[in-house]
Backbone as JSON, one array per atom type, in Angstrom:
{
  "sequence": "XXXXXXXXXXXXXXXXXXXXXXXXXXXXXXXXXXXXXXXXXXXXXXXXXXXXXXXXXXXXXXXXXXXXXXXXXXXXXXXXXXXXXXXXXXXXXXXXXXXXXXXXXXXXXXXXXXXXXXXXXXXXXXXXXXXXXXXXXXXXXXXXXXXXXXXXXXXXXXXXXXXXXXXXXXXXXXXXXXXXXXXXXXXXXXXXXXXXXXXXXXXXXXXXXXXXXXXXXXXXXXXXXXXXXXXXXXXXXXXXXXXXXXXXXXXXXXXXXXXXXXXXXXXXXXXXXXXXXX",
  "N": [[31.88, 29.32, -111.89], [29.88, 31.94, -110.93], [30.1, 35.02, -111.83], [28.45, 37.22, -111.9], [26.63, 36.82, -109.83], [28.36, 36.92, -107.6], [29.22, 39.54, -107.92], [26.81, 40.94, -107.45], [26.37, 40.33, -104.76], [28.58, 41.54, -103.52], [28.13, 44.2, -104.25], [25.67, 44.67, -103.0], [26.39, 44.6, -100.33], [28.21, 46.69, -100.21], [29.09, 48.79, -98.56], [29.91, 47.47, -96.27], [31.98, 45.89, -97.35], [33.67, 47.91, -98.29], [34.34, 49.14, -95.85], [35.73, 47.01, -94.62], [37.88, 46.83, -96.39], [39.15, 49.28, -95.97], [39.83, 48.98, -93.26], [41.59, 46.8, -93.44], [43.65, 47.97, -94.91], [44.56, 49.97, -93.15], [45.44, 48.45, -90.91], [47.44, 46.98, -92.17], [49.23, 49.01, -92.85], [50.08, 49.95, -90.29], [51.29, 47.66, -89.39], [53.61, 47.58, -90.77], [54.8, 50.07, -90.61], [55.85, 52.42, -88.09], [54.44, 54.82, -86.01], [55.17, 57.73, -84.32], [54.7, 60.3, -81.87], [56.41, 62.05, -80.68], [57.55, 65.14, -80.2], [56.36, 66.02, -82.59], [55.02, 64.46, -85.57], [56.23, 61.39, -86.5], [57.2, 58.99, -88.81], [58.26, 55.73, -89.13], [60.03, 52.68, -89.98], [58.96, 49.49, -88.8], [60.46, 47.16, -88.87], [63.93, 46.49, -89.31], [66.68, 46.9, -91.59], [69.5, 44.83, -92.46], [72.76, 45.68, -92.71], [75.9, 45.17, -94.36], [79.37, 45.5, -94.19], [82.66, 45.06, -95.28], [86.03, 44.39, -94.33], [89.27, 43.55, -95.32], [92.22, 41.77, -94.51], [95.66, 40.94, -95.11], [97.81, 38.35, -94.22], [101.18, 38.34, -93.79], [104.76, 38.72, -94.06], [107.64, 40.68, -93.06], [109.09, 42.61, -95.72], [108.81, 41.42, -99.09], [107.63, 38.65, -99.48], [106.15, 37.33, -101.36], [107.24, 37.79, -103.75], [109.15, 36.02, -104.54], [110.2, 33.5, -106.83], [110.04, 30.84, -106.2], [109.62, 28.82, -103.24], [112.01, 29.4, -100.83], [114.54, 27.25, -99.36], [114.04, 25.71, -96.17], [116.23, 26.09, -94.61], [117.41, 28.52, -95.11], [115.54, 30.23, -94.11], [114.33, 32.48, -95.08], [111.8, 33.02, -96.06], [108.58, 32.65, -94.75], [106.72, 29.66, -94.39], [103.98, 29.42, -96.56], [101.77, 27.88, -95.87], [101.8, 27.96, -93.15], [101.08, 30.61, -92.62], [98.52, 30.51, -93.63], [97.36, 28.79, -91.8], [97.54, 30.44, -89.57], [95.69, 32.41, -90.27], [93.22, 31.2, -89.87], [93.45, 30.69, -87.15], [93.77, 33.28, -86.04], [91.32, 34.33, -86.74], [89.56, 33.05, -85.03], [90.49, 34.09, -82.63], [89.84, 36.78, -82.99], [87.08, 36.73, -82.92], [86.59, 36.24, -80.32], [86.21, 37.2, -76.82], [88.49, 38.63, -76.26], [88.97, 40.44, -78.3], [86.44, 41.48, -78.79], [85.71, 42.84, -76.45], [87.38, 45.05, -76.6], [86.34, 46.27, -78.86], [83.74, 46.92, -78.01], [84.35, 48.76, -76.03], [85.22, 50.92, -77.51], [83.14, 51.53, -79.29], [80.95, 51.76, -77.68], [77.59, 52.12, -77.21], [76.86, 51.65, -79.82], [74.82, 50.24, -82.29], [74.87, 46.91, -83.61], [77.16, 44.33, -84.81], [80.0, 42.17, -85.38], [81.78, 39.86, -87.51], [84.39, 37.56, -87.98], [86.26, 35.78, -90.36], [88.24, 33.27, -92.02], [89.47, 33.67, -95.36], [88.36, 32.02, -98.27], [89.43, 30.53, -101.32], [88.53, 30.1, -104.83], [88.52, 27.36, -105.07], [87.71, 26.56, -102.63], [89.72, 26.44, -100.78], [91.73, 27.42, -98.02], [93.27, 30.61, -97.69], [95.9, 32.98, -96.89], [94.3, 35.19, -95.78], [92.1, 37.36, -93.99], [88.77, 38.19, -93.22], [86.87, 40.84, -92.07], [83.71, 41.3, -91.17], [81.39, 43.75, -90.8], [78.28, 44.18, -89.24], [75.16, 45.72, -89.14], [72.32, 47.91, -88.49], [72.41, 50.03, -90.17], [74.25, 51.54, -92.88], [76.47, 53.13, -92.16], [76.94, 52.36, -89.48], [77.63, 49.68, -89.86], [80.03, 49.94, -91.28], [81.58, 51.17, -89.29], [81.68, 49.11, -87.39], [83.19, 47.12, -88.76], [85.64, 48.46, -89.27], [86.47, 49.16, -86.67], [86.71, 46.65, -85.43], [88.77, 45.53, -86.97], [90.88, 47.32, -86.4], [91.09, 46.86, -83.64], [91.99, 44.21, -83.59], [94.5, 44.44, -84.91], [95.82, 46.09, -83.11], [95.87, 44.42, -80.87], [97.49, 42.32, -81.87], [99.96, 43.62, -82.39], [100.64, 44.64, -79.85], [101.02, 42.3, -78.35], [103.1, 41.1, -79.76], [105.12, 42.93, -79.26], [105.25, 42.7, -76.48], [106.22, 40.13, -76.28], [108.7, 40.39, -77.3], [109.41, 39.8, -79.95], [111.51, 39.59, -82.72], [111.51, 42.17, -85.22], [111.91, 41.29, -87.9], [110.95, 38.76, -87.87], [108.33, 38.76, -87.41], [104.78, 38.37, -87.81], [103.03, 40.11, -90.26], [100.25, 42.13, -90.63], [98.36, 43.31, -93.18], [96.15, 45.75, -94.37], [94.08, 45.19, -97.01], [91.65, 45.63, -98.18], [89.46, 48.18, -97.59], [86.84, 49.02, -95.42], [84.0, 50.83, -96.4], [81.39, 53.27, -97.11], [80.64, 53.02, -99.75], [80.92, 50.36, -100.57], [79.27, 49.04, -98.85], [76.44, 46.94, -98.25], [73.06, 45.71, -98.42], [72.05, 42.89, -96.73], [69.93, 41.67, -95.62], [66.69, 42.38, -96.0], [63.64, 44.28, -95.31], [60.88, 42.4, -94.35], [57.86, 41.49, -96.02], [55.96, 39.71, -95.32], [54.24, 39.53, -93.0], [52.58, 41.95, -93.23], [51.26, 41.36, -95.72], [49.92, 38.92, -95.21], [48.24, 39.76, -93.12], [46.64, 41.7, -94.41], [45.29, 40.13, -96.37], [43.93, 38.35, -94.7], [42.08, 39.97, -93.27], [40.61, 40.96, -95.43], [39.52, 38.61, -96.58], [37.98, 37.73, -94.43], [36.11, 39.79, -94.32], [34.73, 39.53, -96.81], [33.73, 36.96, -96.41], [31.93, 37.45, -94.3], [30.1, 39.06, -95.64], [28.93, 37.22, -97.43], [27.79, 35.47, -95.62], [25.83, 37.1, -94.43], [24.3, 37.5, -96.7], [23.22, 34.96, -97.12], [21.62, 34.79, -94.88], [19.58, 36.53, -95.3], [16.0, 37.25, -95.55], [13.77, 35.33, -97.55], [11.35, 35.83, -100.2], [7.96, 34.45, -100.15], [7.0, 31.54, -102.05], [5.44, 31.82, -105.26], [3.54, 30.01, -106.09], [2.24, 27.31, -104.41], [3.19, 24.06, -104.42], [2.87, 21.86, -102.92], [0.54, 20.33, -102.4], [-0.21, 19.48, -104.86], [-1.34, 17.09, -107.15], [-2.16, 16.4, -109.66], [-2.45, 17.39, -113.09], [-4.52, 19.17, -115.23], [-5.89, 19.54, -118.57], [-6.05, 22.84, -119.93], [-6.66, 24.18, -122.16], [-5.6, 24.86, -125.51], [-2.24, 24.22, -125.87], [-1.81, 25.02, -123.25], [-1.71, 24.43, -119.72], [-3.55, 23.59, -116.78], [-3.36, 23.86, -113.35], [-4.8, 21.73, -111.07], [-6.37, 22.26, -108.11], [-6.26, 20.58, -104.88], [-8.75, 20.45, -103.55], [-10.63, 20.49, -105.58], [-10.29, 18.15, -106.81], [-11.8, 16.13, -105.73], [-14.34, 16.28, -106.62], [-17.09, 14.66, -108.08], [-16.88, 13.32, -111.26], [-19.03, 13.36, -114.0], [-20.11, 11.01, -116.44], [-19.64, 11.52, -119.96], [-21.86, 10.8, -121.63], [-24.07, 10.75, -119.86], [-24.16, 13.4, -119.21], [-24.91, 14.54, -121.66], [-27.49, 13.42, -121.93], [-28.73, 14.66, -119.82], [-28.73, 17.33, -120.59], [-30.35, 17.13, -122.84], [-32.83, 16.34, -121.72], [-33.46, 18.61, -120.25], [-33.91, 20.44, -122.28], [-36.26, 19.35, -123.46], [-38.15, 19.66, -121.39], [-38.24, 22.42, -121.28], [-39.47, 23.0, -123.79], [-41.99, 21.76, -123.49], [-43.12, 23.22, -121.43], [-43.47, 25.62, -122.69], [-45.47, 25.13, -124.61], [-47.64, 24.57, -122.99]],
  "CA": [[31.82, 30.5, -111.02], [28.94, 32.94, -111.4], [30.65, 36.32, -111.45], [27.36, 38.18, -111.69], [26.12, 36.62, -108.47], [29.34, 37.47, -106.67], [29.18, 40.99, -108.03], [25.61, 41.45, -106.79], [26.56, 40.24, -103.3], [29.53, 42.58, -103.11], [27.49, 45.51, -104.4], [24.62, 44.79, -101.99], [27.06, 44.9, -99.06], [29.37, 47.48, -100.61], [29.6, 49.57, -97.44], [30.65, 46.53, -95.42], [33.22, 45.53, -98.04], [34.53, 49.1, -98.28], [34.87, 49.28, -94.5], [36.74, 45.98, -94.42], [39.06, 47.17, -97.18], [39.83, 50.37, -95.27], [40.43, 48.42, -92.05], [42.74, 45.99, -93.84], [44.72, 48.89, -95.31], [45.1, 50.63, -91.94], [46.2, 47.46, -90.14], [48.65, 46.66, -92.93], [50.14, 50.16, -92.72], [50.67, 49.99, -88.95], [52.13, 46.49, -89.18], [54.87, 47.81, -91.49], [55.36, 51.35, -90.18], [55.65, 52.84, -86.7], [54.15, 56.25, -85.93], [55.43, 58.3, -83.0], [54.27, 61.7, -81.76], [57.37, 62.75, -79.83], [57.98, 66.38, -80.87], [55.85, 65.98, -83.95], [54.65, 63.15, -86.11], [57.35, 60.73, -87.16], [56.86, 57.67, -89.36], [59.45, 54.9, -89.36], [59.79, 51.26, -90.22], [58.98, 48.61, -87.63], [61.57, 46.24, -89.04], [65.17, 47.13, -89.75], [67.51, 46.19, -92.54], [70.83, 44.44, -91.99], [73.81, 46.11, -93.64], [77.19, 44.51, -94.2], [80.55, 46.15, -94.76], [83.77, 44.14, -95.02], [87.42, 44.85, -94.4], [90.09, 42.36, -95.5], [93.65, 41.93, -94.24], [96.55, 39.89, -95.59], [98.85, 37.94, -93.29], [102.43, 38.16, -94.51], [105.93, 38.95, -93.23], [108.38, 41.84, -93.56], [109.6, 42.46, -97.07], [107.81, 41.0, -100.06], [107.92, 37.22, -99.72], [105.38, 36.82, -102.5], [107.97, 38.1, -104.97], [110.04, 34.92, -104.9], [109.67, 32.58, -107.85], [109.76, 29.58, -105.52], [109.83, 28.92, -101.8], [113.38, 29.04, -100.46], [114.65, 26.12, -98.43], [113.78, 26.08, -94.79], [117.47, 26.4, -93.93], [117.67, 29.96, -95.24], [114.56, 30.89, -93.24], [114.05, 33.79, -95.65], [110.37, 33.17, -96.28], [107.75, 31.76, -93.94], [105.9, 28.71, -95.15], [102.64, 29.96, -96.77], [100.77, 27.08, -95.15], [101.77, 28.43, -91.77], [100.28, 31.84, -92.62], [97.12, 30.1, -93.81], [96.92, 28.28, -90.5], [97.37, 31.59, -88.68], [94.47, 33.14, -90.62], [92.11, 30.53, -89.18], [93.64, 30.88, -85.71], [93.5, 34.68, -85.7], [89.87, 34.56, -86.88], [88.95, 32.62, -83.77], [90.86, 35.07, -81.6], [89.11, 38.02, -83.25], [85.68, 36.54, -82.54], [86.52, 36.0, -78.88], [86.07, 38.4, -75.99], [89.74, 39.38, -76.26], [88.82, 41.54, -79.25], [85.1, 42.09, -78.68], [85.71, 43.81, -75.36], [88.02, 46.26, -77.11], [85.4, 46.91, -79.79], [82.66, 47.51, -77.21], [84.87, 49.92, -75.31], [85.36, 52.03, -78.44], [81.86, 51.87, -79.93], [79.96, 51.97, -76.62], [76.24, 51.58, -77.46], [76.55, 51.6, -81.25], [74.17, 48.98, -82.63], [75.53, 46.06, -84.6], [78.16, 43.36, -84.37], [80.93, 41.85, -86.46], [82.18, 38.46, -87.6], [85.67, 37.41, -88.66], [86.41, 34.44, -90.92], [89.31, 33.15, -93.01], [88.99, 33.77, -96.73], [88.54, 30.82, -99.09], [89.52, 30.83, -102.74], [87.5, 29.48, -105.66], [88.53, 25.91, -104.84], [87.35, 26.37, -101.22], [90.93, 26.25, -99.98], [92.04, 28.59, -97.22], [94.39, 31.45, -98.1], [96.29, 33.8, -95.73], [93.52, 36.42, -95.69], [91.03, 37.39, -93.0], [87.73, 39.16, -93.57], [86.13, 41.39, -90.93], [82.39, 41.72, -91.65], [80.59, 44.54, -89.87], [76.84, 43.99, -89.44], [74.4, 46.71, -88.36], [71.05, 48.32, -89.11], [72.67, 51.13, -91.11], [75.53, 51.37, -93.57], [77.53, 53.75, -91.38], [77.24, 51.53, -88.31], [78.32, 48.48, -90.33], [81.41, 50.34, -91.57], [82.26, 51.39, -88.0], [81.94, 47.8, -86.78], [84.28, 46.45, -89.46], [86.9, 49.18, -89.06], [86.87, 49.08, -85.27], [87.16, 45.28, -85.16], [90.09, 45.37, -87.59], [91.85, 48.07, -85.6], [91.3, 46.2, -82.34], [92.84, 43.03, -83.8], [95.87, 44.88, -85.2], [96.39, 46.57, -81.86], [96.13, 43.23, -80.05], [98.62, 41.59, -82.44], [101.19, 44.39, -82.19], [100.98, 44.72, -78.42], [101.53, 41.0, -77.9], [104.42, 40.91, -80.37], [106.06, 43.75, -78.5], [105.42, 42.12, -75.14], [107.0, 38.89, -76.41], [110.02, 40.76, -77.83], [109.65, 39.09, -81.21], [112.27, 40.46, -83.63], [110.67, 42.67, -86.31], [112.05, 40.53, -89.13], [110.3, 37.45, -87.73], [106.94, 38.99, -87.01], [103.69, 38.32, -88.79], [102.56, 41.44, -90.61], [98.86, 42.16, -91.11], [98.16, 44.47, -94.06], [94.77, 45.96, -94.82], [94.03, 45.21, -98.47], [90.33, 46.15, -98.55], [88.97, 49.04, -96.52], [85.38, 49.14, -95.34], [83.49, 52.18, -96.61], [79.97, 53.31, -97.43], [80.41, 52.67, -101.15], [80.81, 48.91, -100.74], [78.28, 48.48, -97.92], [75.29, 46.38, -98.95], [71.98, 45.14, -97.6], [72.02, 41.42, -96.83], [68.63, 41.22, -95.12], [65.76, 43.49, -96.11], [62.41, 44.24, -94.51], [59.97, 41.37, -94.87], [56.47, 41.9, -96.24], [55.09, 38.55, -95.07], [53.19, 39.85, -92.03], [51.58, 42.86, -93.81], [50.46, 40.71, -96.76], [49.02, 37.95, -94.56], [47.24, 40.52, -92.37], [45.71, 42.31, -95.36], [44.45, 39.09, -96.97], [43.07, 37.78, -93.67], [40.96, 40.89, -93.02], [39.78, 41.04, -96.63], [38.76, 37.36, -96.7], [36.97, 37.72, -93.37], [35.05, 40.72, -94.71], [33.93, 38.91, -97.86], [32.99, 35.86, -95.81], [30.8, 38.01, -93.56], [29.11, 39.51, -96.62], [28.2, 36.06, -97.95], [26.96, 34.96, -94.52], [24.65, 37.97, -94.35], [23.48, 37.25, -97.88], [22.47, 33.72, -96.9], [20.67, 34.97, -93.79], [18.5, 37.43, -95.71], [14.7, 36.58, -95.7], [13.38, 35.06, -98.93], [9.9, 35.98, -100.42], [7.27, 33.16, -100.31], [6.84, 31.08, -103.43], [4.19, 32.29, -105.86], [2.6, 28.9, -106.18], [2.6, 26.2, -103.54], [2.96, 22.8, -105.14], [2.96, 20.74, -101.99], [-0.64, 19.47, -102.47], [-0.57, 19.2, -106.25], [-1.16, 15.68, -107.52], [-2.52, 16.15, -111.05], [-2.51, 18.55, -113.98], [-5.59, 18.97, -116.2], [-5.75, 20.44, -119.72], [-6.77, 24.11, -119.79], [-6.73, 24.83, -123.45], [-4.56, 24.47, -126.45], [-0.91, 24.7, -125.53], [-1.74, 25.46, -121.86], [-2.11, 23.46, -118.7], [-4.13, 24.2, -115.59], [-3.13, 23.1, -112.13], [-6.05, 21.45, -110.38], [-6.18, 22.19, -106.66], [-6.67, 19.32, -104.27], [-10.16, 20.43, -103.15], [-11.46, 20.26, -106.75], [-10.07, 16.82, -107.36], [-12.75, 15.18, -105.14], [-15.66, 16.43, -107.25], [-17.41, 13.5, -108.9], [-16.98, 13.63, -112.67], [-20.11, 12.62, -114.66], [-19.76, 10.55, -117.78], [-20.06, 12.43, -121.03], [-23.18, 10.41, -122.13], [-25.06, 11.22, -118.9], [-24.27, 14.86, -119.33], [-25.67, 14.86, -122.86], [-28.89, 13.14, -121.67], [-29.27, 15.66, -118.9], [-29.01, 18.56, -121.35], [-31.5, 16.87, -123.73], [-34.04, 16.37, -120.89], [-33.76, 20.0, -119.9], [-34.47, 21.1, -123.47], [-37.63, 18.85, -123.65], [-39.01, 20.28, -120.4], [-38.46, 23.82, -121.66], [-40.44, 23.04, -124.9], [-43.31, 21.38, -122.96], [-43.64, 24.34, -120.66], [-43.87, 26.69, -123.62], [-46.73, 24.74, -125.22], [-48.71, 24.68, -122.0]],
  "C": [[30.91, 31.54, -111.66], [29.42, 34.31, -110.94], [29.56, 37.35, -111.2], [26.79, 38.06, -110.28], [27.07, 37.19, -107.43], [29.34, 38.99, -106.71], [27.97, 41.59, -107.34], [25.76, 41.41, -105.27], [27.49, 41.34, -102.81], [28.9, 43.96, -103.2], [26.41, 45.72, -103.35], [25.23, 45.16, -100.63], [28.32, 45.74, -99.31], [29.94, 48.31, -99.45], [30.39, 48.69, -96.48], [31.99, 46.17, -96.05], [34.19, 46.7, -98.05], [35.14, 49.33, -96.91], [35.94, 48.26, -94.19], [38.02, 46.27, -95.17], [39.85, 48.29, -96.51], [40.52, 49.85, -94.01], [41.66, 47.59, -92.38], [43.92, 46.87, -94.23], [45.37, 49.54, -94.1], [45.95, 49.65, -91.13], [47.5, 47.08, -90.85], [49.69, 47.77, -92.8], [50.85, 50.14, -91.36], [51.48, 48.74, -88.63], [53.5, 46.64, -89.84], [55.58, 49.07, -91.03], [55.03, 51.59, -88.71], [55.47, 54.36, -86.69], [54.37, 56.7, -84.49], [55.08, 59.79, -83.03], [55.18, 62.48, -80.82], [57.95, 63.94, -80.6], [57.59, 66.36, -82.35], [55.52, 64.56, -84.38], [55.83, 62.58, -86.88], [56.91, 59.32, -87.57], [58.16, 56.92, -89.66], [59.07, 53.45, -89.56], [59.81, 50.49, -88.9], [60.15, 47.63, -87.7], [62.78, 47.0, -89.58], [65.88, 46.26, -90.77], [68.84, 45.81, -91.89], [71.85, 44.78, -93.07], [75.11, 45.37, -93.32], [78.27, 45.34, -94.89], [81.77, 45.35, -94.34], [85.12, 44.84, -95.16], [88.3, 43.6, -94.4], [91.55, 42.68, -95.21], [94.41, 40.71, -94.75], [97.59, 39.6, -94.52], [100.12, 37.62, -94.08], [103.59, 38.37, -93.55], [106.69, 40.15, -93.79], [109.01, 41.56, -94.92], [108.45, 42.09, -98.0], [108.06, 39.54, -100.4], [107.2, 36.67, -100.93], [106.07, 37.14, -103.83], [108.95, 37.02, -105.39], [109.38, 34.01, -105.93], [109.36, 31.21, -107.26], [110.05, 29.78, -104.03], [111.25, 28.52, -101.47], [113.39, 27.88, -99.47], [114.48, 26.61, -97.01], [115.06, 26.48, -94.06], [117.78, 27.89, -94.0], [116.74, 30.77, -94.36], [114.22, 32.29, -93.75], [112.57, 34.04, -95.78], [109.63, 32.16, -95.41], [106.94, 30.85, -94.84], [104.5, 29.29, -95.32], [101.56, 29.17, -96.04], [100.68, 27.51, -93.69], [100.95, 29.72, -91.66], [98.8, 31.52, -92.81], [96.55, 29.55, -92.52], [96.67, 29.42, -89.52], [96.1, 32.37, -89.01], [93.25, 32.52, -89.95], [92.22, 30.74, -87.67], [93.29, 32.31, -85.29], [92.01, 35.01, -85.84], [89.14, 34.16, -85.61], [89.27, 33.59, -82.65], [90.04, 36.35, -81.76], [87.65, 37.92, -82.86], [85.51, 36.32, -81.04], [86.38, 37.32, -78.13], [87.35, 39.21, -75.9], [89.65, 40.6, -77.18], [87.48, 42.24, -79.08], [85.04, 43.11, -77.54], [86.37, 45.12, -75.78], [87.08, 47.03, -78.04], [84.28, 47.58, -79.01], [83.14, 48.76, -76.49], [84.99, 51.14, -76.23], [84.02, 52.48, -79.02], [80.76, 52.13, -78.92], [78.63, 51.31, -77.0], [75.88, 51.54, -78.94], [75.98, 50.23, -81.61], [74.98, 48.22, -83.67], [76.52, 45.1, -83.96], [79.11, 43.12, -85.54], [81.22, 40.35, -86.41], [83.45, 38.37, -88.43], [85.8, 35.97, -89.13], [87.59, 34.42, -91.87], [88.72, 33.14, -94.42], [89.32, 32.47, -97.47], [88.61, 31.23, -100.55], [88.44, 30.07, -103.51], [87.42, 27.97, -105.46], [88.21, 25.55, -103.4], [88.55, 26.02, -100.35], [91.25, 27.54, -99.24], [93.28, 29.29, -97.77], [94.71, 32.38, -96.93], [95.62, 35.18, -95.72], [92.48, 36.26, -94.59], [90.04, 38.48, -93.4], [86.96, 39.55, -92.31], [84.81, 41.96, -91.47], [81.67, 42.48, -90.55], [79.12, 44.43, -90.22], [76.1, 44.97, -88.54], [73.14, 47.07, -89.12], [71.21, 49.51, -90.04], [74.04, 50.92, -91.73], [76.68, 51.95, -92.76], [77.93, 52.93, -90.17], [77.97, 50.26, -88.71], [79.78, 48.79, -90.65], [82.2, 50.53, -90.28], [82.59, 50.07, -87.31], [83.14, 47.12, -87.43], [85.62, 47.14, -89.19], [87.39, 49.05, -87.62], [87.37, 47.69, -84.92], [88.54, 45.03, -85.76], [91.17, 46.09, -86.79], [92.13, 47.42, -84.26], [92.18, 44.96, -82.5], [94.28, 43.44, -84.07], [96.57, 45.38, -83.94], [96.75, 45.4, -80.94], [97.37, 42.5, -80.55], [99.93, 42.32, -82.16], [101.61, 44.43, -80.73], [101.54, 43.4, -77.9], [102.88, 40.67, -78.53], [105.48, 41.72, -79.63], [106.32, 43.16, -77.12], [106.25, 40.86, -75.18], [108.39, 39.13, -76.98], [110.38, 39.95, -79.08], [110.42, 40.03, -82.14], [111.4, 40.91, -84.8], [110.74, 41.84, -87.58], [111.33, 39.18, -89.07], [108.83, 37.59, -87.34], [105.98, 38.77, -88.18], [103.2, 39.75, -89.01], [101.15, 41.32, -91.18], [98.64, 43.45, -91.9], [96.7, 44.56, -94.48], [94.77, 46.09, -96.33], [92.69, 45.69, -98.99], [89.78, 46.92, -97.36], [87.46, 49.11, -96.56], [84.98, 50.6, -95.54], [82.02, 52.1, -97.02], [79.68, 52.85, -98.85], [80.22, 51.17, -101.33], [79.88, 48.26, -99.73], [77.05, 48.02, -98.69], [74.29, 45.81, -97.96], [71.96, 43.63, -97.81], [70.71, 40.85, -96.3], [67.69, 42.42, -95.11], [64.56, 43.34, -95.18], [61.42, 43.27, -95.15], [58.55, 41.9, -94.95], [55.49, 40.78, -95.91], [53.94, 38.91, -94.14], [52.18, 40.84, -92.6], [50.68, 42.19, -94.85], [49.46, 39.74, -96.14], [47.91, 38.68, -93.81], [46.2, 41.13, -93.3], [44.76, 41.26, -95.94], [43.49, 38.5, -95.94], [41.86, 38.66, -93.42], [40.04, 40.95, -94.23], [38.94, 39.77, -96.8], [37.67, 37.28, -95.65], [35.81, 38.65, -93.71], [34.15, 40.12, -95.78], [33.13, 37.72, -97.31], [31.78, 36.34, -95.03], [29.71, 38.49, -94.51], [28.3, 38.34, -97.15], [27.34, 35.42, -96.86], [25.69, 35.79, -94.38], [23.73, 37.77, -95.54], [22.64, 35.98, -97.7], [21.44, 33.84, -95.8], [19.52, 35.9, -94.15], [17.22, 36.64, -95.91], [14.35, 36.46, -97.17], [11.88, 35.28, -99.08], [9.25, 34.63, -100.59], [7.09, 32.81, -101.77], [5.49, 31.5, -103.97], [3.14, 31.2, -105.9], [3.11, 27.77, -105.3], [2.23, 24.9, -104.26], [2.97, 21.6, -104.21], [1.79, 19.78, -102.14], [-1.03, 19.1, -103.89], [-0.3, 17.74, -106.56], [-1.51, 15.4, -108.97], [-2.59, 17.47, -111.8], [-3.54, 18.25, -115.04], [-5.41, 19.93, -117.36], [-6.61, 21.67, -119.53], [-6.84, 24.85, -121.1], [-5.55, 24.42, -124.3], [-3.22, 25.08, -126.04], [-0.75, 25.13, -124.1], [-2.12, 24.32, -120.94], [-2.63, 24.2, -117.5], [-3.89, 23.28, -114.41], [-4.43, 22.95, -111.39], [-5.79, 21.38, -108.89], [-6.73, 20.9, -106.1], [-8.14, 19.29, -103.93], [-11.09, 20.21, -104.33], [-11.32, 18.84, -107.28], [-11.05, 15.79, -106.81], [-14.15, 15.3, -105.74], [-15.91, 15.27, -108.2], [-17.6, 13.93, -110.34], [-18.06, 12.74, -113.3], [-19.65, 12.16, -116.03], [-20.31, 11.5, -118.83], [-21.46, 12.09, -121.53], [-24.27, 10.89, -121.2], [-25.23, 12.72, -119.0], [-25.07, 15.25, -120.54], [-27.16, 14.58, -122.64], [-29.49, 14.19, -120.76], [-29.6, 16.93, -119.64], [-30.22, 18.35, -122.28], [-32.81, 16.91, -122.95], [-34.43, 17.77, -120.53], [-34.39, 20.72, -121.08], [-35.91, 20.65, -123.7], [-38.58, 19.49, -122.68], [-39.27, 21.74, -120.75], [-39.5, 23.92, -122.78], [-41.85, 22.73, -124.4], [-43.91, 22.54, -122.19], [-44.11, 25.45, -121.57], [-45.22, 26.37, -124.25], [-47.87, 24.9, -124.23], [-49.07, 26.13, -121.8]]
}
């Protein structure tokens, strides 16, 4: 790679390269930011981030069944089978993701952007436990918190209202306790703004500019060669250490032998002496 040659080409077309660099920068800026002039100049991002905030509830029963050292026999009916609560966590997650709960959330949040997702919690061994996680997803931390809290409240309201409508005795009801509250402190970004399009756009414009510069360099007129060698067929000595190119029109001149040339010079000298004596 001849860096000097590349440098000369770029310098020769420096205004073109500078213009392409400015154009690439402007296009990259507007591909990442949005400019509006509504009541002044406002600059914002074209892409949005995705924030997540989670709220977790525990499915249990009245009292503190987790305080027993072992599970009592089913005959006493003092403690619900933990496997049944684990099964309910998966079932209630499906209910929470259905329109039964989503319609309640939409009615409370109206046009607030975002959504939510509910799933049963798995432990380190990937086994289900009697916990449910309500994940609020939105383009801002506050909206994500609102999604998680509203979805949790809608589910708790749904559960209580149906238990009351079914006249389930309080001692036999499933109790949902909030163990982790969604707030701004624990909200996090799970999907940031991508730079792929701005980077590709910048490199494309810059490469196109440099390519145009090299095309113009190749199209520039070249000066004619100092010496045309198309008709050259022989090289004759022109002195010590030098050579003389013999043009084609001189190559047809008949060369006299050296002896004839010497006789010709001797004859000329004799005629000059004879003329002097006369």
